[in-house]
N, C-alpha and C positions, 0 to 999 in steps of 0.2 A: 516245946519250943521255947525258951521266958521270952518276955517281951523287947528282952537289949539283942538276943539275939534279932528277933525278925527285924528290927531296927536297922540290926549293921547289915542281914541278907539285902535287906529293900534297897539300903545304901549303894551295896556296892550293883544292885540289878540297874538301878538308875542311872548310877558311873559308866558301865559299859556301854547304856542306850547311846546315852547323850557322846563317850565316845565315837560310836558308830554313828551316827548320826551326825559325825561332828569329820568325821571321815570322806560321808556319804557327800558332803554340802563341799567340800576340798577339791572332794574327786569330780562334783560337777564342773565349779567354777575351772579345773583344771582343764574337764573337758571342752566349755565354753571358750577358755584365754586358746586354748592350741584352736580352734574352730578360728575364729579372731586374725590368730596371726596366720593362716593359712589366706586366710581369701584374703589380707593384706599383702603377701607373699605372691598370691598369682595376682592379684592385680596391680605391682612394680613390676614383677616378672609381664603383662600384658603388654605395660605400658615403653617398657622397654622391646619389646619387641612390633609394637608399634612403629618407636622410634627410629627401631633400624630399618622399617621399614619403606616408613620417610624418608629418609635419606638415600632408597634404594632407589636409580635409575626405573621410570618408566619403558612400562613394556612400548616398542615403535610400535602407531597402530596409523597404518598411511590415510585408513577410511575416519580418520575423525580430524574436523575440520582446524585451519592453520588460525593461528591471530594474523590479525596484523595488527604493527604496532604505529603509535600514532609520534611526528618528529620529533623531537625533542630540543631544547638549545646547542650549540655546538659548544659553550663555554657557557659558566660557570664561576660563580662565586658563595651558594649557598650551599648548607652542611644536607641538605636533602633534592629529591629530587619526585618528582609524579610519571610513574611508567603507567599506559594510557594505550587504552584499543579496544578494538574490535572480533568477535570471534560468534559466528553463527551456532547458533545448535549445540550451545555449550554451558555448563552451569559450574567448571570451575576452566582454572591456568592457573601456570607456575612461571617465575621469572627466574631469568638469567642473568645473570650478573660475572663478565668477563670470564664467558662459560662454564660457571659452576650454579649451580639449582641451590636457591632459596626456599629452607625449609615450608613457607607460610604460603599458605595456600588461599589465592585470589579469585572472591565470588563473581560471576561473571550475572550483567543481572543488564532487560532491554541490549540484549548483546554487548552493552560494553565493561569493562573493567578499571582500573583503576589501583596502584598499587605503589606508598610512597617509600621511598629507601632514603634512609637515611646512610650519607658519607659516611668513610674511618680516616677517610685521609684522602693529602690533595692527587692528581693524576688524569690519567682519561681510565671510562668504564664503557663498555660494550653492555648493553640490556638484547635479549632474545625474552621470548614465550611462547609456552604449548599450550594446548588444551588436556584438561585429564576426565579423564570416566574410571568409575572402580575402586574400591575402597576392600580391603587393607591393601589388594594389590591392584596398582595404578595400570595404566594405558595411557601413551601421550602421542600426538601429533606430531608432524614431523615440525620443525622454527618457524619460529616466525622472522618477519627482515629485521635485521640489526637496527638500531639507533645508538647513540654513542653521546658522549659528552666529556670534555677534556674542564676539570675542578683544578680552581687557582685559588689559594685564599690570600696569597702575597703581593701586596699592593708593589709598581715598577718598582725598581730603584732608581735613587737621588742619581746616583754616580752614572751621570752622564753630559755629555758635550754639548755643548752652546753656543756658536759662534752668529757674528752680526758687527758694524760699524759702529761704535759708541756716540761720533759724533758724522753726521749730515747735511745735506746740501740741498737738501732737493725735497724733504721731506719725506722718504717714503724710504726704507730698511727694509732689506733679507734679514734672515730670521733660518740660522742653518743648523744642523749639528746629529747626532749621534745619542739612540735608548735603548732599552728592550726593541728585540721586532715587534713590526705589525701594532704598535701605541699609535695610543691617539696623542696627540701632544696639541696644549692648546693654551692663548694668549690672554691672559682676563685683564680686563679695565675694569677697575671698580667690580670685581665681583662680576660681573656679568662676560660671558664667552664674548671676543672680537672676536679670533682669527683660531683655526682645526684646523691639521690636518696628519696622516696618520703616515708612523714609519715602514719602509718597506722590510721586507726581509730578512733583512741586514740593519738594518735599522738606523739608515737614513730618514731621513726627514731636509724639505725644505719651505718655510712660507715669504710667499716671496709678499713685495708691495704692502707693509703693514708701517700705515696712514700717521705722520704725525702730527700736531699741535709748534708750533716754533716754540722755543725753551726744552727744558726735560720731559722725556715720556719713560714712565715705570709703566710693566705689566708683569702678573704675578702666570710663572711656567705651573702648568697641572697634569699632568700626566696617566693616562687610564689604561689599562689593559684593555684586551678584549671581554674577560669577566666580569669588569667594571669597581677592577682593583684603582683607586682614584688615592693618586701623591700629590697634593700641591709641592711645592722645591720652597726652598729656602731662597736660595739665590734666584733674582727677580733680573729680568732684562729692558735695561736703561739709557733708554738712544736721547741722546742733546742733539734738536732740528735748528738748524736756522733759520727755515722760512717753516712755512702751511704747507701743510702737503694741496697737492695743486686739485683744483675740483673738477670731477667725474660728473661728466656726460650720462652718462649710461653704461651700466654691468657690462654690456655685450662689446664698448666702443674701447678698442687697444688706447691704455694710455700711456702716453707719453711712449710709443709705439713706434713713428714715424713711418707707418706702412701705411700707402694710403690704399692699397686694395682692398685690403685686411678693411680698413674704418669704414669705405664706400661700401662693402661689404654689409658688415653692421645697421647701415644708414639705410638698406637697402631694404634690410629682413625688416622695419620699420614700416609696421603697414600707413602709421601714417605721413610718414617719410612720403611713403610712397603717393601715398595718396596726393599729396604734395605737389613732388614731383610729374607726376600726368596731371595735372591741372595746368601745371607752367609750361611742359608741353604743346600741350591742346591749346593753349593764350597763346602760344608764339607761332603757330602751324596760323591757326587764325590771321596774327596781327601782318604774318608774313603777306598769307594770302590776300586781305587786304590792303593790301601798300600794293600788292603786285595787279590786282586789280585797277587801282588809281591809276595806278601808271598806266596804263594800259588805253584805261578809259582817256587819259590826258593824249594821247599819241593818237 
């Protein structure tokens, strides 16, 4: 065989071996790739299964200890609220909001737990909790006591009714009106709260005996609902008084009431006045006795 043919045959053998090696490497890579893809698929399926299981209501186990939730504020304007409580011999709890189970599992440490719930919108919210055990198939206790709160982010309406006399001759004025139910109504004097009342369930309020100085008196009006939202009205209470308000002897003594019995009762409740009264009575009895003895001796 000529050298030329030998070189051609060797070249063909080398090409064939190179092709076979290439096919082997390609097949190996495909096998490895398929293996990774299969593992990824199994992981995805596992996550899906666990996700489905985590949304399944735990099977009731009456032997598990029931959590006890702490009380929360009845009204709030916050955008989150902390739910806390206690439970014995438990590692985890699940929180329910308006009868819907929260997927997050809350850890228990030293028999205490806490969970911050982000409030999505205004409204009423009722919270409960159960203790849970087991994974992935969980068992749960009976539900805890329910705690609730009302979420309000809206300030009280400025569309209110306020009535009062614009000119008085007594130094005192009554301010009445109608606002949203249960709203706190305040009269501000130079930024400080001078008077405060809470409207009733129909929104009616009355601030009695607002003390005035002679001349023009001006008060800002502040409204605050039970959630803590405030609204200072642009409208002001402006009253002209012809005289200064009368002096007040004491908070317990009726002012300009003309009720002698109530005034005497208020004075009697004052310990100092009572002591002076007792001393006066003793002095009167002693002096009367001495006068009687003196007259008897003269006879």
